[in-house]
C-alpha positions in Angstrom: 110.9 -73.4 -77.6 107.0 -73.3 -77.1 106.1 -77.1 -76.8 104.9 -78.5 -73.5 107.2 -80.5 -71.3 105.6 -83.0 -69.0 106.7 -84.3 -65.6 105.6 -85.7 -62.3 106.3 -84.8 -58.7 105.7 -87.5 -56.1 103.9 -86.9 -52.8 107.3 -86.1 -51.1 108.0 -83.3 -53.5 110.5 -85.1 -55.7 110.7 -84.7 -59.4 110.4 -88.4 -60.5 109.6 -88.0 -64.2 110.6 -85.1 -66.5 110.9 -84.6 -70.2 114.2 -83.2 -71.4 113.5 -79.4 -71.1 112.1 -79.8 -67.6 115.0 -82.1 -66.6 117.5 -79.6 -67.8 115.8 -76.9 -65.8 116.0 -79.1 -62.7 119.7 -79.7 -63.3 120.5 -76.1 -63.9 119.0 -75.3 -60.5 121.5 -77.7 -58.9 119.3 -80.8 -58.5 118.5 -83.9 -60.5 115.8 -86.4 -61.3 114.6 -88.2 -58.2 115.5 -85.3 -56.0 113.2 -82.5 -54.6 112.1 -79.9 -57.1 114.7 -77.2 -57.2 112.7 -74.4 -58.8 110.9 -72.7 -55.9 107.9 -71.4 -57.9 107.1 -74.9 -59.3 107.6 -76.5 -55.9 105.2 -74.0 -54.3 102.6 -74.6 -57.0 102.8 -78.4 -56.5 102.4 -78.2 -52.8 99.4 -75.9 -53.1 97.7 -78.1 -55.7 98.3 -81.2 -53.6 97.0 -79.5 -50.4 93.9 -77.9 -51.9 93.2 -80.8 -54.3 92.7 -78.5 -57.3 94.5 -77.8 -60.5 96.7 -74.7 -60.2 98.1 -72.9 -63.2 100.0 -69.7 -63.6 103.0 -68.0 -65.3 106.3 -68.2 -63.4 109.8 -66.8 -64.1 112.6 -69.2 -63.5 116.3 -68.7 -63.7 118.4 -70.8 -66.0 122.1 -69.8 -66.1 122.4 -66.1 -66.8 118.9 -66.0 -68.4 115.3 -66.0 -67.2 112.6 -68.2 -68.6 109.0 -67.2 -68.8 107.0 -70.4 -68.2 103.4 -71.4 -68.1 103.0 -74.1 -65.5 100.0 -76.4 -64.7 100.1 -78.6 -61.6 97.3 -81.2 -61.4 97.1 -83.3 -58.2 96.2 -87.0 -58.3 96.5 -90.1 -56.1 100.2 -90.4 -56.8 101.4 -86.8 -56.5 101.2 -83.9 -59.0 101.3 -84.1 -62.8 103.2 -81.1 -64.4 102.8 -79.5 -67.7 105.2 -76.7 -68.5 105.1 -74.5 -71.6 106.2 -71.1 -72.9 109.9 -71.4 -72.4 110.5 -67.9 -73.5 114.1 -67.0 -72.8 115.3 -63.5 -72.0 118.4 -61.9 -70.4 118.0 -61.1 -66.7 119.5 -57.6 -67.3 120.0 -55.6 -70.4 122.0 -52.5 -70.0 120.6 -50.0 -67.5 117.1 -49.5 -66.2 115.5 -50.4 -69.5 116.7 -54.0 -69.2 114.6 -54.7 -66.1 111.4 -56.6 -66.8 108.2 -54.6 -66.2 107.2 -57.2 -63.6 110.4 -56.7 -61.7 109.5 -53.0 -61.5 106.0 -53.8 -60.3 107.3 -56.3 -57.8 109.8 -53.8 -56.4 107.4 -51.0 -55.9 104.4 -53.1 -54.8 103.5 -53.9 -51.2 102.3 -57.3 -52.2 101.5 -59.3 -55.4 98.5 -61.1 -56.9 97.7 -63.3 -59.8 94.5 -64.6 -61.5 93.5 -67.3 -64.0 91.7 -66.6 -67.3 88.4 -66.4 -65.5 89.9 -63.7 -63.2 89.8 -66.0 -60.2 92.7 -65.6 -57.8 95.5 -68.1 -58.0 98.0 -66.3 -55.8 97.9 -63.4 -53.4 100.3 -61.9 -50.9 97.8 -60.0 -48.8 96.6 -60.9 -45.3 93.7 -62.7 -46.9 96.3 -65.2 -48.2 95.2 -68.6 -49.4 91.6 -68.0 -48.2 91.1 -65.9 -51.4 92.5 -68.6 -53.8 89.8 -69.6 -56.2 87.6 -66.5 -55.5 86.9 -63.9 -58.1 89.2 -60.9 -58.0 86.1 -58.7 -57.2 85.8 -60.6 -54.0 89.2 -59.3 -52.9 89.0 -55.8 -54.3 86.3 -53.2 -54.6 87.4 -51.1 -57.6 87.1 -47.3 -57.3 86.4 -44.9 -60.1 89.2 -42.3 -59.7 87.5 -39.6 -61.8 89.1 -38.7 -65.1 90.8 -42.0 -65.5 87.6 -44.1 -64.9 88.3 -47.8 -64.2 91.5 -48.7 -65.9 91.1 -52.4 -65.1 87.8 -52.7 -67.0 89.3 -50.9 -70.0 92.3 -53.3 -69.9 90.1 -56.4 -69.6 88.3 -55.6 -72.8 91.6 -55.8 -74.8 93.6 -58.1 -72.4 96.1 -55.2 -72.0 98.3 -53.9 -69.2 96.9 -51.4 -66.7 98.2 -49.1 -64.0 96.8 -46.8 -61.4 93.6 -48.7 -60.6 92.4 -47.6 -57.2 90.7 -50.2 -55.0 89.6 -51.0 -51.5 90.6 -54.4 -50.0 87.2 -55.6 -49.0 88.3 -57.6 -45.9 90.5 -54.9 -44.4 89.2 -51.7 -45.8 92.7 -50.5 -46.8 93.1 -48.4 -50.0 95.5 -49.7 -52.6 96.6 -48.8 -56.2 96.8 -51.8 -58.6 98.9 -52.5 -61.6 98.6 -55.6 -63.8 100.2 -57.4 -66.7 98.3 -59.9 -68.9 99.7 -63.5 -68.8 100.0 -65.5 -72.0 100.3 -69.3 -71.9 102.5 -71.5 -74.1 99.9 -71.5 -76.9 99.6 -67.8 -77.1 96.3 -67.6 -75.2 95.3 -65.2 -72.5 96.0 -66.8 -69.1 95.0 -64.2 -66.6 96.7 -61.3 -64.9 99.8 -60.8 -62.7 99.9 -57.6 -60.7 101.0 -55.7 -57.7 99.2 -53.7 -55.0 100.6 -50.6 -53.6 99.1 -49.2 -50.3 97.8 -45.6 -50.6 98.5 -43.5 -47.5 95.4 -41.8 -46.2 95.1 -38.2 -47.3 96.0 -35.7 -44.6 93.0 -34.5 -42.7 91.9 -30.9 -43.4 92.5 -28.5 -40.6 91.2 -25.1 -39.6 87.8 -23.7 -38.5 86.0 -24.7 -41.7 87.3 -28.3 -41.8 84.6 -31.0 -41.3 84.5 -32.9 -38.1 86.6 -36.2 -38.3 84.7 -39.5 -38.5 86.2 -40.6 -35.2 83.5 -43.2 -34.6 83.9 -44.7 -38.0 87.7 -44.7 -37.8 87.7 -46.4 -34.5 85.3 -49.1 -35.8 87.5 -49.7 -38.8 90.7 -50.0 -36.7 89.3 -51.9 -33.8 87.0 -54.4 -35.5 87.5 -54.8 -39.2 91.0 -56.2 -39.1 90.5 -58.7 -36.3 87.1 -59.8 -37.7 88.7 -60.3 -41.1 91.3 -62.6 -39.6 88.7 -64.6 -37.8 86.7 -65.0 -41.0 89.8 -66.1 -43.0 90.9 -68.6 -40.4 87.4 -70.0 -40.0 87.1 -70.4 -43.8 90.4 -72.3 -43.8 89.2 -74.6 -41.1 85.8 -75.2 -42.8 87.5 -75.9 -46.1 89.8 -78.4 -44.4 92.8 -77.0 -46.3 95.2 -78.3 -43.7 93.7 -81.8 -43.5 90.4 -83.5 -42.7 88.5 -82.7 -39.5 85.2 -83.9 -38.0 82.2 -82.8 -40.1 80.5 -81.0 -37.2 83.7 -79.1 -36.5 83.9 -78.0 -40.1 80.2 -76.9 -39.9 81.0 -74.9 -36.8 83.8 -73.1 -38.5 81.6 -72.3 -41.5 79.0 -70.8 -39.1 81.8 -68.7 -37.5 82.9 -67.4 -40.9 79.3 -66.6 -41.9 78.7 -64.7 -38.6 82.0 -62.8 -39.1 81.0 -61.8 -42.6 77.7 -60.6 -41.3 79.4 -58.4 -38.6 81.8 -57.0 -41.3 78.7 -56.0 -43.3 77.2 -54.3 -40.2 80.4 -52.4 -39.6 80.4 -51.2 -43.2 76.8 -50.1 -42.9 77.4 -48.2 -39.7 80.3 -46.4 -41.2 78.3 -45.5 -44.3 75.4 -44.4 -42.0 77.6 -42.0 -40.2 79.0 -40.6 -43.5 75.6 -40.0 -45.2 74.0 -38.4 -42.2 76.7 -35.7 -42.0 75.6 -32.3 -43.2 78.6 -31.9 -45.5 78.0 -35.2 -47.2 78.1 -34.6 -51.0 78.3 -37.5 -53.5 79.8 -36.9 -56.9 77.6 -35.7 -59.8 79.4 -37.2 -62.9 78.0 -38.4 -66.2 77.5 -42.2 -65.8 76.1 -45.0 -67.9 73.4 -46.5 -65.6 72.9 -49.6 -67.7 76.6 -50.4 -67.6 76.7 -50.0 -63.8 73.7 -52.3 -63.5 75.6 -54.9 -65.5 78.6 -54.5 -63.3 76.5 -54.9 -60.1 75.0 -58.1 -61.6 78.4 -59.5 -62.2 79.4 -58.9 -58.6 76.5 -61.0 -57.4 76.4 -63.6 -60.1 78.3 -66.2 -58.1 76.2 -65.8 -55.0 73.0 -66.1 -57.1 74.3 -69.2 -59.0 74.9 -71.0 -55.7 71.1 -71.0 -55.3 70.3 -71.6 -58.9 69.0 -68.0 -59.3 69.5 -66.4 -62.7 70.1 -62.6 -63.0 69.0 -61.0 -66.3 70.9 -57.7 -66.6 70.3 -54.9 -69.2 71.4 -55.9 -72.7 75.1 -55.6 -73.4 74.6 -52.8 -76.0 72.1 -50.8 -73.9 73.2 -47.4 -72.8 71.4 -45.2 -70.2 73.2 -41.8 -69.5 72.5 -40.4 -66.1 74.1 -38.1 -63.5 75.4 -39.5 -60.2 78.4 -40.9 -58.2 79.5 -44.1 -59.9 80.7 -45.9 -56.7 77.6 -45.0 -54.8 75.3 -46.0 -57.6 77.0 -49.5 -57.7 76.6 -49.7 -54.0 72.8 -49.0 -54.3 72.4 -51.5 -57.1 74.4 -54.2 -55.2 72.1 -53.7 -52.2 68.9 -53.9 -54.3 70.1 -57.0 -56.3 71.5 -58.6 -53.1 68.1 -58.2 -51.4 66.4 -59.8 -54.4 68.8 -62.8 -54.3 68.3 -63.1 -50.5 64.5 -63.2 -50.7 64.1 -65.2 -54.0 63.3 -68.9 -53.9 65.8 -71.3 -55.4 65.8 -71.5 -59.2 64.1 -68.2 -59.5 64.9 -65.3 -61.8 65.7 -61.6 -61.2 65.3 -59.0 -64.0 67.0 -55.6 -64.4 65.5 -53.2 -66.9 66.7 -49.8 -68.0 64.1 -47.2 -68.8 63.8 -43.4 -69.4 60.8 -41.6 -68.1 60.1 -37.8 -68.0 63.8 -36.8 -67.9 64.7 -39.5 -65.4 67.0 -42.6 -65.9 65.5 -45.7 -64.2 66.8 -49.1 -63.3 64.1 -51.6 -62.3 65.1 -54.6 -60.2 62.3 -57.2 -60.1 62.3 -60.5 -58.3 60.0 -63.6 -57.7 60.2 -63.4 -53.9 57.3 -63.4 -51.4 56.6 -59.7 -52.0 56.0 -56.9 -49.5 52.6 -56.0 -48.1 51.4 -52.5 -49.0 51.4 -51.4 -45.4 55.1 -52.1 -45.1 56.3 -50.2 -48.1 57.5 -47.2 -46.1 58.8 -49.3 -43.2 61.4 -51.2 -45.3 63.2 -47.9 -45.9 63.5 -47.1 -42.1 66.6 -47.6 -40.1 67.2 -51.0 -38.5 64.0 -52.4 -40.0 63.8 -56.1 -40.9 60.3 -57.4 -41.9 61.3 -61.0 -41.2 63.3 -61.0 -37.9 63.1 -64.8 -38.0 64.8 -65.0 -41.4 68.3 -66.0 -42.2 69.9 -63.4 -39.9 71.8 -61.6 -42.6 71.6 -57.9 -43.1 71.7 -55.0 -40.6 68.4 -53.4 -41.4 70.3 -50.4 -42.8 70.7 -51.3 -46.4 67.6 -49.8 -48.0 67.7 -46.8 -45.7 71.3 -46.0 -46.8 70.4 -46.8 -50.5 67.5 -44.3 -50.5 69.6 -41.6 -48.7 72.3 -42.0 -51.3 69.8 -41.9 -54.1 68.2 -38.7 -52.8 71.6 -37.1 -52.2 72.2 -37.5 -55.9 68.9 -36.0 -56.8 67.2 -39.4 -57.3 64.8 -41.7 -55.5 64.1 -45.4 -54.8 60.6 -46.5 -55.3 58.9 -49.8 -54.4 56.0 -51.6 -56.2 55.0 -54.9 -54.5 52.2 -56.9 -53.0 52.3 -59.9 -50.8 52.9 -63.1 -52.8 53.7 -61.2 -56.0 57.4 -60.4 -55.9 58.9 -56.9 -55.5 60.0 -54.2 -58.0 62.5 -51.7 -56.7 63.2 -48.8 -59.1 66.3 -46.6 -58.8 65.6 -43.2 -60.4 68.4 -40.6 -61.2 68.5 -37.5 -63.3 69.1 -38.3 -67.0 72.2 -36.9 -68.5 
């Protein structure tokens, strides 16, 4: 069975309309038409759609007798409750023989610390982390910072290209700083179309610290910052965003604005913490970034993708290197993305609404270059060196974002990889920052 079955849930959570397949599912779960929805996954989706006022869609697994049904469910809120569309209806035994009969997702669920799901645009539809519902509707890259694990590269990016399953993708949860390993399965809707990913996140225990006379000194200050500040601040931000979004009901407009201000200030402090921890790391004598062969043009496109939403909110268009452009270089993939995100983020922050930012890939005298050009106010020639100093902000009366460490850290990272960051700008003429790395 692959056709859609439609139904309706009223505002009290009762299934008041249902086509035959959906009615049979309700009855097999021990309920009936006119009674509360008996399939927990569908009931949860309906409550979420009604509370947030948005369409929620995802794959669910429901039991019917001794079998499981793989369903694609859409819950659309309206003035009368929630309209349901249920497709898929793929039937399979709950168990087949020994271990081989367990579904792959069952295995992922049993070994994961928490679960997550996305829609076809890779926006989060469900997550079991502390971030919870504050992350729903956000791009998955807002929740995770993906880490290149060396020989295996970035499994999630390779899987996305073919809508395939992936395992072993290391990542950092942005709001808490904890390290996780991700696995994911592609979801297919009732019409055979890609519908997103369902996956698990497994916490990675920190590696034991090295001991002995030659071991590097522990980052005690950074560790204390992470433990004492990042977790509580993340919870403050999440709660403030929930209040500002009025997910639990309407509140006075000025109160919602106060909550959004609190969330914005919390995100700023989280960024400052991250910068301070990075600062401590890069100024250690034993700091050594990786020196791998990388595609600088591809990393520039990835960094643009991470900031695309923020730029679009202000009508700013980011023009990345062409999709078929390749620029081999030598560097640390994660650190290069960090540099580019900083340069592009600065360009977004200082560009006027409806402006454009360009990224261009070039090769010059054995160096691989990425140029980030904007249409902002520009930087006076006398301040070109100052912008790379610690805790320097040329416009203290600006929007209050940034720690004054971003460009200092970016240049230190570039130089540690045998590269450089250069600035070409004049007041009123925009700015051109160029990241230079050894060509591969």
